[in-house]
C-alpha positions, 0 to 999 in steps of 0.5 A, spaced: 535 484 457 541 488 460 537 495 459 532 492 463 536 490 469 540 496 468 533 500 469 531 496 475 538 497 478 537 504 477 531 505 480 533 500 486 539 504 487 535 511 487 530 508 492 536 507 497 540 513 496 534 517 498 531 513 503 537 513 508 538 521 509 530 521 509 530 516 515 535 521 519 530 527 517 524 523 520 527 521 526 529 528 527 522 530 526 519 525 531 523 527 536 521 534 536 528 536 534 530 542 529 529 541 522 530 545 515 523 547 515 522 548 523 522 556 522 516 555 518 512 549 520 513 550 528 508 556 528 503 552 524 504 546 529 503 550 535 496 553 532 494 546 530 495 544 538 491 550 540 485 548 535 485 541 538 486 543 545 492 538 545 498 539 551 504 537 547 508 536 553 503 530 555 506 523 555 501 518 554 501 510 556 499 505 552 492 505 553 491 512 552 495 512 546 491 506 543 484 509 545 487 516 542 488 512 535 482 508 535 478 514 537 481 519 532 480 513 526 473 512 528 471 520 527 475 519 521 470 513 519 464 517 520 466 523 517 468 520 511 462 516 510 457 522 511 461 526 506 460 521 501 453 519 502 451 527 502 456 529 496 450 531 492 448 536 498 455 539 499 459 544 494 464 542 489 460 538 485 460 541 478 458 535 475 452 534 480 454 527 482 449 523 487 451 521 493 454 514 494 450 508 497 451 506 504 454 500 503 459 503 498 460 509 502 462 505 508 467 501 504 470 507 501 471 510 508 473 504 511 478 503 505 481 510 506 481 510 514 485 504 514 490 506 508 488 501 504 484 505 498 480 499 495 476 502 490 469 499 488 467 505 484 471 509 478 473 516 481 472 521 476 465 518 475 462 517 482 466 522 486 465 530 487 471 535 487 469 536 495 469 528 496 476 527 492 480 533 495 477 534 502 474 527 504 479 522 501 486 527 500 485 528 507 485 521 509 491 520 505 495 524 509 492 522 516 492 515 515 500 514 513 501 519 519 497 514 524 502 509 521 508 513 523 506 515 530 504 507 532 511 505 529 515 510 533 510 508 539 513 501 538 520 504 537 520 508 544 517 501 547 523 497 545 529 502 547 525 505 554 528 503 560 523 503 565 518 509 563 511 507 561 510 513 556 510 511 548 509 519 546 503 523 545 499 520 539 496 527 537 503 530 537 506 524 533 501 525 527 501 532 527 509 532 526 508 526 521 503 530 517 506 537 517 514 536 517 514 529 512 508 528 508 506 535 506 513 537 504 514 531 500 507 531 497 509 539 495 515 536 491 511 531 487 505 535 486 509 540 482 513 535 478 506 532 476 503 539 474 510 540 470 509 534 467 502 535 465 497 532 470 491 537 472 490 541 478 484 545 478 477 546 479 474 547 472 468 543 470 470 537 465 472 538 458 469 536 452 474 534 446 473 532 439 476 525 438 481 525 432 478 518 430 470 517 431 468 510 434 462 506 433 458 502 439 454 496 437 448 494 440 452 490 446 456 496 448 462 494 444 467 499 441 467 498 433 469 502 427 465 508 426 463 505 419 462 498 421 455 496 419 454 493 427 455 500 429 448 503 432 451 509 435 457 514 433 461 517 438 466 523 436 467 527 442 470 525 449 470 528 456 476 529 460 476 529 467 479 535 471 480 537 478 485 537 483 489 531 480 496 532 481 495 533 489 492 527 490 496 523 486 502 525 490 500 523 497 497 517 494 504 514 492 508 517 498 503 515 503 502 508 500 495 510 499 494 508 492 487 510 491 486 513 484 483 519 482 481 516 475 478 509 474 484 506 471 489 509 476 496 511 474 495 508 467 491 514 466 495 519 462 492 525 466 495 522 473 501 519 470 503 523 463 510 522 462 516 517 463 519 522 468 512 522 472 512 515 472 519 514 475 518 519 480 511 516 482 514 509 482 520 511 487 514 515 491 511 508 492 517 505 497 521 511 499 518 512 506 517 505 508 524 504 506 526 510 510 522 507 516 527 501 516 533 505 516 530 510 521 529 504 526 536 502 526 538 509 527 533 510 533 535 503 537 542 506 536 544 500 532 544 501 524 546 494 523 539 492 526 536 496 520 540 493 515 538 486 517 531 487 516 532 491 510 536 485 507 530 481 508 525 486 505 530 487 499 531 480 497 524 479 497 522 485 493 528 483 488 526 476 487 518 478 486 520 483 481 525 478 477 519 473 477 514 478 475 518 481 469 520 474 467 513 471 466 511 477 463 516 478 458 516 471 456 508 471 456 504 464 455 505 459 450 499 461 447 501 468 446 508 465 443 505 460 439 508 461 431 510 468 432 503 471 433 505 476 438 512 479 438 515 477 445 522 481 444 525 487 447 528 490 442 525 497 438 518 496 441 514 493 447 514 486 447 511 480 451 505 480 454 502 487 453 495 485 454 492 490 460 499 494 459 500 501 457 505 501 451 509 507 453 511 503 459 511 496 456 513 490 460 519 493 464 516 499 467 509 495 468 513 489 472 517 494 476 510 498 478 507 491 480 512 489 484 513 496 488 506 497 489 504 490 492 510 490 496 509 497 499 502 496 500 500 502 496 495 499 491 496 504 485 497 501 478 500 503 471 497 496 468 491 491 469 494 486 474 488 481 471 491 481 465 498 478 467 500 471 466 498 466 472 505 466 475 506 474 474 499 475 477 501 470 483 507 474 485 503 481 487 498 476 491 504 473 495 507 480 496 501 482 499 499 476 503 506 476 507 502 481 511 505 487 508 512 486 511 516 487 504 517 494 506 509 495 507 505 501 508 508 507 512 509 505 519 505 499 519 510 495 514 515 495 519 512 494 525 509 488 522 516 485 520 518 486 527 513 481 529 516 476 525 523 478 528 520 477 535 518 470 532 524 468 529 528 470 536 523 466 540 524 460 535 532 461 535 532 462 542 529 455 543 534 452 538 540 454 542 536 453 549 536 460 551 531 465 553 530 469 547 532 476 547 531 482 542 535 489 543 537 487 550 530 485 552 527 479 554 522 476 550 516 472 554 509 469 553 506 476 552 510 479 547 510 472 543 502 472 543 502 479 540 508 477 535 503 472 533 497 476 532 502 481 528 504 475 524 498 471 523 492 476 522 493 478 515 493 471 512 487 469 517 483 475 515 484 474 507 482 466 507 476 468 511 474 473 507 475 470 501 471 464 503 465 468 505 465 472 498 465 465 495 459 463 499 455 469 496 452 467 489 452 474 487 460 474 487 459 469 481 455 474 477 461 479 479 466 475 475 469 477 468 472 470 468 470 463 471 474 457 473 481 458 476 482 465 474 475 467 477 477 464 483 484 468 483 480 475 482 476 473 488 482 471 492 486 478 489 480 482 492 480 479 499 488 479 499 488 486 497 483 488 502 486 484 508 493 486 506 491 494 506 493 494 499 487 496 495 489 494 488 485 490 484 485 485 478 480 489 475 476 483 473 472 483 479 466 488 480 466 488 487 460 493 488 455 489 491 452 490 498 455 484 501 462 484 498 462 492 500 461 490 507 465 484 508 471 487 505 470 493 509 470 489 515 476 486 513 480 492 512 478 495 519 480 489 522 487 488 519 488 495 520 486 496 528 488 489 530 495 489 529 495 497 532 492 494 538 497 488 538 503 494 537 501 498 543 500 492 548 507 490 545 510 496 546 508 497 553 510 490 555 517 492 552 517 498 556 517 495 563 522 490 561 529 492 564 535 491 559 540 485 560 547 485 558 550 482 552 554 476 553 557 471 549 551 467 548 547 472 546 544 471 539 546 476 534 540 479 530 544 483 525 548 477 522 547 473 515 544 467 519 539 471 522 537 474 516 536 467 513 532 465 519 528 471 518 527 470 511 525 463 512 520 465 518 516 470 513 516 465 507 513 459 512 508 463 516 506 468 510 507 464 504 505 457 506 499 459 509 496 462 503 499 456 499 492 452 498 488 458 496 494 459 491 494 452 488 486 453 487 487 460 483 494 462 479 497 455 480 492 451 477 491 456 472 498 456 470 498 448 470 492 448 465 495 453 461 502 449 460 499 442 460 
């Protein structure tokens, strides 16, 4: 057990150690200051502005900033939908794959434009190289850049003293892409290629199996010499293509969409322990850096550390619970020593759906990181987790992607909870709520409520709609409480802009594709509208002097209050649904 705790400690320590200097770099980039890559990238940046006809000196008010954000995203949505539907007519399709249906194309485009990367298809068998590289990978860069841009617009609103400018959306997105996402992606891509991940445009390769297998009449895999085998398979197809480059940005941009159907459990996407380490750190590195960036931007690093403490506590608790339940497994697995549950010498515990090269330890770590980061990539199948082990990822997503969350959007979601906490604490002591020297009034509170409540409400509504559709029952691999958990996980993953799946739910039906697509769009852009309105409202408020009665928003008491507020709003809103799914399944298992 000590080895596992040591590994978790090393991961978390490396994460913080890298995020702190990265936060300083991100702030310099977004402020337009000179950086290590300026000599090379500033000329490229200027070419981009000339091509899109943007005046880099123009300052935008909240309305223009918001309209630019929505218009840019709409163009991306329409363009990506067209690419996916017409991929059979476009180049870069050596396998001759057909275009996607309208509903699947809409769902996929909505998914990647909203930084969700929910996939109701298997990438290597459904999408061409052109769709993967120029369709999805481009969105993997620009959608986290949009999140960073909106986050810094809110930062500027918080520190502004009278100015109504939130910056320039197109400048912010360009800088975030060129100076932050591309350099980091190049580093991770080179490591993945070094470790064995493909990066080419070759046709898929046919290889000889070391041991032939048989297939029975129902499509099940059996031994080659089994009498029930109606077909013997002795060859396999290995997907090629630009995999390493897409894997790098899918992790760094908290995107998560896998090039292959089994995502980061694939030896092509995640070949070695080193690639697993680098990719797992990549899941959270920018979201953690954003928290420290906030403290630097408002010139009070204690504010960033307080928010980091809340997020970090929730992450560590979630990680420990997942690891504990997956290691101990279930009473049925542990009964009479049928399954090895130890940790010495080999992988033990609940190994169903997990890679033996990762085991419970690395699988639990990845599950906590990917659902905390709003990333959604997986190196194990969450559908095979124990009921409580699978419930924790649902909770991490349902909190509103605020346990670090997605790039940019995680922090501005948490700032909504911060304002709610400040307001309630102010009422308790009989003072007008203030945050960083700005009075918090009714308009700010309405926007904070939107930021805090949008995710759980959309999740519950979408889950209810899918449960009402008879086709949903036909899409489930399981009935009862676990079947409901599969539907709830899908709705939570889409509503939390995460994109991971329980992998036991065939969500590719027209109704489900449309419901989840609309849910993803709503949960991405309703908070963005609220953030821009909130930033403008804070811009116009004058700063007030700190007094002896001013509530501290950086001490241990505030950390406790903020933690309590996140759990009350996020977790309790979801409790009835959780009680019908994973909680009921756990009780049925142990009673």
